[in-house]
C-alpha positions in Angstrom: 104.2 100.5 108.5 101.9 98.0 106.8 103.9 98.6 103.5 103.4 102.4 103.7 105.7 105.2 104.5 104.9 106.1 108.1 106.8 109.4 108.3 109.6 111.3 106.6 112.3 113.2 108.5 114.8 112.9 111.2 114.7 111.2 114.7 112.2 108.5 113.6 111.9 105.4 115.8 112.3 101.9 114.3 114.8 99.6 112.6 117.6 101.5 110.8 119.3 100.8 107.4 122.4 102.9 106.7 121.6 104.7 103.5 124.3 107.4 103.9 125.9 106.4 100.6 122.6 106.3 98.7 120.0 108.6 97.3 116.5 107.3 98.0 113.8 107.9 95.4 110.4 106.4 94.4 110.4 103.1 92.6 109.9 103.1 88.8 106.9 101.7 87.0 107.4 100.0 83.7 104.0 100.5 82.3 104.3 98.3 79.3 106.5 95.3 78.6 106.5 91.7 77.4 108.7 90.1 80.0 108.9 86.6 78.5 110.4 88.0 75.3 113.8 87.9 77.0 114.1 84.7 75.1 113.8 86.7 71.8 116.3 89.4 72.7 118.7 89.9 69.8 116.7 87.4 67.6 115.6 89.6 64.7 116.7 93.1 65.5 117.1 95.0 62.2 113.6 94.9 60.8 110.5 97.2 60.6 107.5 96.4 62.7 105.4 94.1 60.5 108.4 91.9 59.4 109.6 91.8 63.0 106.2 90.8 64.3 105.9 88.0 61.8 109.2 86.6 63.0 108.2 87.0 66.6 104.8 85.2 66.1 106.5 82.4 64.2 108.9 81.8 67.2 106.1 82.2 69.8 104.0 79.4 68.2 106.5 76.9 69.5 107.6 78.6 72.7 107.3 76.3 75.7 106.1 77.1 79.2 109.5 76.6 80.8 111.2 79.1 78.4 108.4 81.6 79.2 108.9 81.0 83.0 112.7 81.3 83.0 112.6 84.3 80.7 110.0 86.1 82.8 112.0 85.4 86.0 115.1 86.9 84.3 113.1 89.9 83.4 111.8 90.4 86.9 115.3 90.3 88.3 116.6 92.7 85.5 113.8 95.1 86.4 114.3 94.9 90.1 118.1 95.4 89.9 117.6 98.5 87.6 115.0 100.2 89.9 111.6 99.0 88.6 109.3 98.1 91.4 106.1 97.4 89.4 105.3 96.5 85.8 102.4 96.0 83.4 102.9 92.9 81.1 101.3 91.8 77.9 102.0 88.2 77.1 100.7 84.7 77.4 101.8 83.6 80.9 100.1 85.7 83.6 99.8 82.6 85.7 103.5 82.4 85.9 103.9 86.1 86.5 101.4 85.8 89.4 103.7 83.3 91.1 106.8 85.4 90.4 105.2 88.6 91.7 104.6 86.9 95.1 108.0 85.2 95.2 109.8 88.5 94.5 107.2 90.7 96.2 107.0 92.8 93.1 103.8 94.5 91.9 102.6 93.1 88.6 99.6 93.7 86.4 99.1 91.1 83.6 96.5 89.0 81.8 96.0 86.6 78.9 96.3 88.2 75.5 93.8 88.3 72.8 95.7 87.7 69.5 93.6 85.9 66.9 96.4 84.4 64.8 97.8 82.5 67.9 95.0 81.9 70.3 91.3 81.0 70.2 89.6 84.1 71.7 87.1 81.9 73.6 89.9 80.0 75.3 91.5 83.4 76.2 88.2 84.5 77.7 87.9 81.3 79.8 91.5 81.6 81.1 91.1 85.3 81.9 88.0 84.6 84.0 90.0 82.1 86.1 92.8 84.6 86.8 92.5 86.2 90.2 94.3 89.0 91.9 96.1 89.1 95.3 98.4 91.5 97.2 101.0 91.9 94.5 99.2 90.7 91.4 96.2 92.3 89.6 94.6 90.9 86.3 94.2 93.2 83.3 92.7 92.3 79.8 95.4 92.4 77.1 94.4 93.1 73.5 97.3 92.9 71.1 95.9 95.5 68.7 93.0 96.4 66.5 94.7 94.9 63.5 95.4 91.6 65.2 92.0 90.9 66.7 88.6 90.7 65.0 85.2 92.0 65.9 84.3 88.7 67.7 87.3 89.1 70.0 86.5 92.7 70.7 83.0 91.8 71.7 84.4 89.3 74.2 86.9 91.8 75.5 84.1 94.4 76.1 82.0 91.9 77.9 84.9 90.7 80.0 85.9 94.2 81.0 82.4 95.1 82.0 81.9 91.9 84.0 85.3 91.7 85.7 85.9 95.5 85.9 89.4 94.9 84.7 91.4 97.5 82.6 91.9 96.9 78.9 95.5 97.3 77.7 96.2 97.7 74.0 98.8 98.7 71.4 97.2 101.4 69.3 98.0 104.1 66.7 101.5 102.7 66.4 102.1 103.0 62.7 100.9 104.9 59.7 99.8 101.6 58.0 97.6 100.8 61.0 95.9 104.2 60.8 95.1 103.7 57.1 93.9 100.2 57.6 91.5 101.0 60.5 90.3 104.1 58.7 89.6 102.1 55.5 87.8 99.4 57.4 85.7 101.5 59.9 85.8 105.1 58.5 87.3 106.2 61.8 90.8 106.7 63.3 91.8 104.0 65.9 91.0 106.0 69.0 87.7 107.2 67.5 86.9 103.6 66.7 87.6 102.4 70.2 85.3 105.1 71.5 82.6 104.2 69.0 82.4 100.6 70.3 82.5 101.9 73.9 85.9 100.5 74.7 87.9 103.7 75.4 86.8 104.5 78.9 89.6 103.7 81.4 91.7 101.8 78.7 95.5 101.9 78.7 96.6 103.0 75.2 100.2 102.1 74.3 102.3 103.9 71.7 100.1 106.6 70.1 102.7 107.8 67.6 99.9 108.6 65.1 97.1 110.3 67.0 94.9 113.2 66.0 94.3 116.3 68.2 90.6 115.5 68.5 91.5 112.0 69.6 93.4 113.4 72.5 90.2 115.1 73.6 88.4 111.8 73.5 91.1 110.2 75.6 90.7 112.9 78.2 87.0 112.7 78.2 86.9 108.9 78.7 89.6 108.9 81.4 91.9 106.6 79.4 95.6 106.2 80.2 98.5 106.7 77.8 101.9 104.8 77.7 104.9 106.1 75.7 107.6 103.6 74.7 110.1 105.8 72.9 113.0 103.3 72.5 111.0 100.6 70.7 109.4 103.4 68.6 112.8 104.4 67.3 114.2 100.9 66.9 111.2 99.5 65.0 111.0 102.7 62.8 107.3 103.2 63.5 107.9 107.0 63.2 105.1 109.4 64.0 105.2 111.8 66.9 104.2 111.0 70.4 102.5 114.3 71.5 103.9 114.2 75.0 103.5 117.9 75.9 100.0 118.1 74.4 98.8 115.1 76.3 100.4 116.3 79.5 98.7 119.7 79.1 95.4 118.1 78.6 95.6 116.4 82.1 95.8 112.8 80.8 97.9 110.3 82.8 101.1 109.7 80.8 103.2 106.7 81.7 106.4 105.2 80.4 107.3 101.6 79.3 110.3 99.9 77.9 108.2 97.7 75.6 109.6 94.2 75.4 113.2 93.1 75.7 113.1 91.9 72.0 112.3 95.4 70.8 114.2 97.7 73.2 116.4 95.6 74.1 116.8 96.5 77.8 114.3 96.8 80.6 116.1 99.9 82.0 113.6 102.6 82.9 116.3 105.2 83.4 117.3 104.8 79.8 113.6 105.1 78.8 113.2 108.4 80.7 116.1 109.9 78.9 115.0 108.6 75.5 111.5 110.0 76.1 112.9 113.5 76.5 115.4 113.3 73.7 112.9 111.8 71.1 110.3 114.5 71.9 112.9 117.3 71.6 114.3 115.9 68.4 110.9 115.4 66.8 109.3 118.7 67.9 112.4 121.0 68.0 111.3 122.0 71.4 112.5 121.6 75.0 109.0 121.9 76.5 109.2 118.4 77.9 111.4 118.5 80.9 113.3 116.0 83.0 110.8 116.3 85.8 108.0 115.5 83.4 109.4 112.1 82.5 110.4 111.3 86.1 106.9 111.9 87.2 105.6 109.7 84.4 107.9 106.9 85.4 106.9 107.2 89.1 103.8 108.9 90.3 101.8 108.6 87.1 102.8 104.9 86.8 101.4 104.2 90.2 98.3 106.2 89.3 97.8 103.8 86.4 98.1 100.9 88.8 95.5 102.4 91.1 98.0 102.6 94.0 99.0 105.6 96.0 102.7 105.6 95.3 105.5 107.2 93.4 106.4 109.8 96.0 108.6 109.7 99.2 105.7 111.0 101.4 103.7 109.8 104.4 101.0 107.3 103.6 102.4 106.5 100.1 103.4 102.9 99.5 107.0 102.1 100.6 108.2 101.3 97.1 111.7 102.9 97.0 115.0 102.4 95.2 118.5 103.1 96.5 120.9 104.9 94.1 124.7 105.0 94.5 125.3 108.6 95.4 128.8 108.3 93.9 127.2 107.9 90.5 125.4 111.3 90.8 128.3 113.7 90.5 129.0 116.5 90.8 126.5 116.1 93.6 124.1 118.9 94.3 120.4 118.8 95.1 119.6 121.3 92.3 121.2 118.9 89.8 119.7 115.7 91.2 116.7 115.3 88.8 118.9 116.0 85.8 121.4 113.4 87.0 118.6 110.8 87.4 117.1 111.4 84.0 120.1 112.3 81.8 123.3 110.8 83.5 122.8 107.5 85.2 121.2 104.2 84.1 120.0 101.2 86.0 123.5 100.3 87.0 123.4 103.0 89.7 120.7 101.1 91.6 122.0 99.2 94.6 118.7 97.9 96.1 114.9 98.2 96.1 112.3 98.3 98.8 108.8 97.2 97.8 105.9 97.3 100.2 108.5 97.9 102.9 110.5 94.8 102.0 114.1 95.3 101.0 116.1 93.4 98.4 119.7 94.0 97.5 121.1 93.5 94.1 123.8 91.0 95.2 121.2 88.3 96.2 119.3 88.8 93.0 122.3 88.6 90.7 123.3 85.2 92.0 119.9 83.8 91.0 120.1 85.7 87.7 123.2 83.8 86.5 121.5 80.4 87.2 118.5 81.4 85.1 120.7 82.7 82.3 122.5 79.4 82.1 119.2 77.6 82.1 117.7 79.8 79.3 120.8 79.3 77.1 120.5 75.6 77.5 116.7 75.6 76.7 117.2 77.8 73.6 120.4 76.3 72.1 121.1 72.8 73.6 117.8 71.2 74.5 
């Protein structure tokens, strides 16, 4: 009813969809990705972060609008067909994502990105002010990182955030090198520095593999959000330890993201949930992070980040749901269901999604996907 779950139970009036072969669960929120980097999937995979970034930025300088549009549409379909109902994007084409979000009825938060070696910050500022939200799309302010933007850009970001009341979204405390450089430049650790320039409150902090215990206290105090991207952390060898349990115990909102399809290389949030648990347990020699913790991060906590009452199959929560093939969840038992969802299946178990009460099946989406893949291959290798 009006995009929300009206009631949960038996003998409910209304149109019926036969879900007897499915398990219905809340939709997943990919809290950090770079959707247009589908075009860079497999391009330069076996390098550490800085070398990898240099190659990405070199390619992105000549990336055309059509490549970004086609790549982002492929990413949208990949996410929908693997159970993601909403995502947060950091890239250069939020105008295209706004159109796609309405076309596919998918919840998207995105914005233009402050990245000084690629874009004039004053142009980014101007474009961001022109970007407006609607039913499915909400603008945010993307800042690549403290090491990739200067003081002038940060002043613009702070002013923008205050004037537009839009959330800041930033990569931070990702590598040991970053920590040393920021400490040398400012005398502070990255989270401390953000706090010192009054940019920590309500900010979305991505990665946090190198964060001090007292910085966790600052994050809590300022109501900031945290996003863990375990797969890209492992792939890019950024090391560090994401303090999942400590952050959870402090009451901070912890979300999950795949990061981009060039550094993951999938957009499958089921894989991300599993990797989040496994990486924590491997790093800390502890099983204190449970399957239910990462499932909550990928659902309820993700919607909390978006400012939407969702992520649960309950009355008055948004009707953002996914249908899982029950035959993939075997041996089937309710007491094993969460374990199956986190540890056993991947996005291939998803058969359809419902967003805002609107249902889409994978069959219709996959037909469009093949057309887009053919077009992207042509643009990259034949045009």
